N, C-alpha and C positions, 0 to 999 in steps of 0.2 A: 504494500500500500504506500502511495506517495505521501510524503510529509512536507507540508508547505506552510510556513509561518508568515503571518502578516504582522509587521512591527510598527507600532506608532512611536514616533520619536526615534526612528531607526538611524538617524544621522547624528544623534547626540552621543555623549560619553558612554552611557550604559547600552543604548540601542545599537551603537556601532560594534561594541564588543560582543554583544549577544548575537548579532547577525553573523559575525566572523566565527563564533563558536558553533552555532547551529549549522552553518555551511560545512564546517569540518565534519560534522556528525551526519551529513548526508541530506540535510533539509534544503529545500528551495526557499528563497527569501524574497518577499516583496515588502518594500518600505513605504509607509505613508509619509508624504513630504509636502511642503508648501509648493515645490516646483516639480513639474512632470519630468519623467526621464525613464531610462531603461530600468526595469524591475521596480518601478515606483508607481504609486497612485497618489493623487492629491486628496486633501480632505474634502474638497468640493466633489471630486469623483466618488468618494466613499458615500457622501450624503445623497448624491443623485442616483448612483448605480448600485450601491451596496458592496458587500464584500465579494471579491472574485470567487467564482464557483470552485476553483481548485484549492482554495485556502482551507486548511484543516485546523489551524490553531492561530490565536490572536494574542499578542502581547503588547500592552500599552506602557511605554516608558516615557511618555510625553510630559513635558513640564519645563517652563522657563526657569533658568538658573536663578534661584533665590539669592545665593551668596555672590552675586556679581558686584564687586566693589565699585565698578564704574557707574552703577545705577543707584541713584538716590531712592530712598524708601518713600516715594510719593504715593498718594492715593491711586494715581494712574498705574504705577508699576505694581502696586499691591493687587489691583484688579487684573492686570495681565498675568501675574503669578497664579491667582485664583482661577481665572478663566482657562488658562492653558492646561490646567489639571482637571478641573471639574467638567468643563465642556467636552474635552477630548474623551474622558471616561464615559460620559453620557452618550456621546455620538457613537462610540464603538459598541457600547452596550446595546443600543438600539439597532445597530447594524448586525450584531451577532444574533439578536432575536429573529432576524429575518434570514439567517444563514444556517439552516439545519445541518449542513456538512461540517460546521465548526464544532469540534469536540472539546476544546479547551480555550478559555478566555482568562488570561492572567493580567491583572492590573497592579502595577507597582504603586505603592503609597509610601508615606513616611511613618515615623514612630512617635511623633510629637504629642499624640493624644494619650500616651502613657505618662501619667503625672509623676515627675521625679520624686523619689522617696529614699531616705537613707536606709530604710529597713526592708522595703517591699521589693521582691523580684517578680517581674511580670511574665506570664505566659499568655498564649492566645485565649485562654479561658477567662482571663480577667477583664473587668470593665474598663472601657476607655471613656474619656470625657473631654469636653471642650472648655478650656480655661484661658486660652489666649488665641491670637490670630492663627498660629501654626497648628494648634490642636483642632481648632474649628475647621480649618482647611482640610486636615486629614479626615475628619468625620464626613464632611461634605463630599470629598473625593471618593471615599469608599461607598457612600450611599449612591452616588452617580453610577459607579461601576456595577453594583450588586443588583440593579434592576433586571439583569439577565439571569439571576441565580435560580429562579423558579423554572427555568427551561431545561431541556435535555442537555444543553451545553453546560459544561463544568466551569463555574466561575470561581476564580481564586484571587483573593486580595493578598498581595505580598507586602507586608510592612517592613520596609527596608531601612537599615541603619546607614551610617556613612560608608560609602563604597570606596574601597582603597584599590587602586590599580593605576597602571601607566597611562599617560596621555590625557588626563583630565581629573576633575574632582579635587579632593583635598591634597592628594600627593603632588599633583602638578603645582598647587599653590605653595606648598611648604618645601618642595625639593631644594630650591636655590638657597634660602636662608639656612636650612639644615646642612647643606653641602658646604656652605661657607663657615659653618660652626657657630652661627648666631641664632639658630632656631631654638624654640622652647615651648613650654606649655602656654595655654591661653589662661590668663588670670592666675588663680591659685593652682589650676590643673587638677583640682580634686573632683571636678564634675565627671560623671560617667559619660563615656563615649560609645554608644552602640555602634558596631562596625561589622563589615563583612568584606572579604576579598572578592574582587571582581570575578575571578574564576569560579568561586563557590556560588556566587549569585547566578551566573550563567548556567552552571550545572544544576543548580536547584530548580531553575525555571524549566530546563529540559526534563528533569525528574518529575516535576508537577504535570507537565504536558503529557509525558509518556505513560504516567500512572493514573492519569485522569483524576488527580486530586482536586478537591474543592474546599471552599471556606477560607479561613484566615490562616496565613503562615507568617511567622516572624522570620524575616531574612536577616538574621544577625548571627555572628559567630558565637560558639558556645562560651568562649572565655570573655568574661566581663572585665573591662579595663577602664581606668580613668584616662583623661586627656594627658595627664602627666606621665602615666605608665606607657601609653602609646608613644609619646614624644621621646621618652628616654630610650625605649626599644629601637625606635627609628634612628635616633642619633647614634646609638651603639652599633647598629648594623652598618651605618655609614662611617664608623670609626671617627666620630666627631663628638665634641662635648655637648652637653645639654644644660647650659648655665643660665640662660636668660629667659625669664618669663615675659610674655607679652602683657603689658599692663591692661587691666580690665577696662579702664576708661578709653583706651585706644580702640578696643574691639567695639565698644558701644558707640564711640564717635564715628567709626567707619561704617557700621552696619545699622545702627539704630537699635532700640530696645527689643522690638519684636523679632527682627532677624537675628540679633545677637543671641537670643534664647536657644537657637539651634547649636550654637558653639559653647555657650556658657552654662548649659544645664542638660541633663540627660537622665533617662531611667535605666534601671537594671532590668534587662530583658533576656529571656532564654528562648531558643528555637525549639520548643517542645514538639511541635507537630512535624517539623522537618526531621528530627531525630527519630520520632516514633514511626514515621512513614518509611524509614529505612535509608534516608539520605545520610551519607558519611562525608563530613566536611574534610576537604583537602587541606585547608588552612584554619584549624580550629583555634589557634593561639596567635597572639600578636607577634611573638617571636618568629613563628613559621611564616606569617604573612609578610613581615617587613624583610626577612631574609630573602624571600622569593623576589620581592620588588628590587632589592639591591643587586642580587645576582643577575637579574635580567638586564 
């Protein structure tokens, strides 16, 4: 049976890596893009013509980069961040409902609706809540995606921590200062940093598609780490010191209070469903993850 994945946000950091991974595993790939091209459809095409008949799985990685330091946190930018996630999830969910050949719909989301706690460790069984902009966004994002859940199609919400990998995301941002020996934790560094290696994220998505899993999955590594612990491990792998903390006021000045919450707070989260479904993490610890990044 042919395996053909349609990827929303397929030209972004996660979508690009996912497309490359699935191609190596024998999948055909079509990307949803703003611009037409080979092996691409536009969002306008999707709304007018629906999902192509040969597509068997859909993955939505769409979302404007929240932590773009070149963009001020204006009401207009906030609306762009919201719409790029919620509207794309709703559009794909509606398209999936009209595409009976699609057996798996995976929508990537965040983990900001797990309220940070010094004592609580969360699994997918725990309640999530809206207590700030980012947490309310995550709830609306999931709700938009899950309207396809009552169909024969398997709908999975993937609550994703910080994705560490080459070519984008956090590692691209911190590589130079750490390489120069001036990198360090943000603020006190005591805040929890839910994270996952890019290769594990891509393999987990493949696992979900091929085993037709549904419901909510936490896409985070089994090892819970603070921002300081991750920073120290990354510096050690680079054979550099980790002496300088980035002052908290600089983070807030650069990103604003609502965006800075992504960097300055985090919840302890476990990937209970991934592990119980039989998925084995290739990079379960920070040490294993950063060593792979440096070696590559």
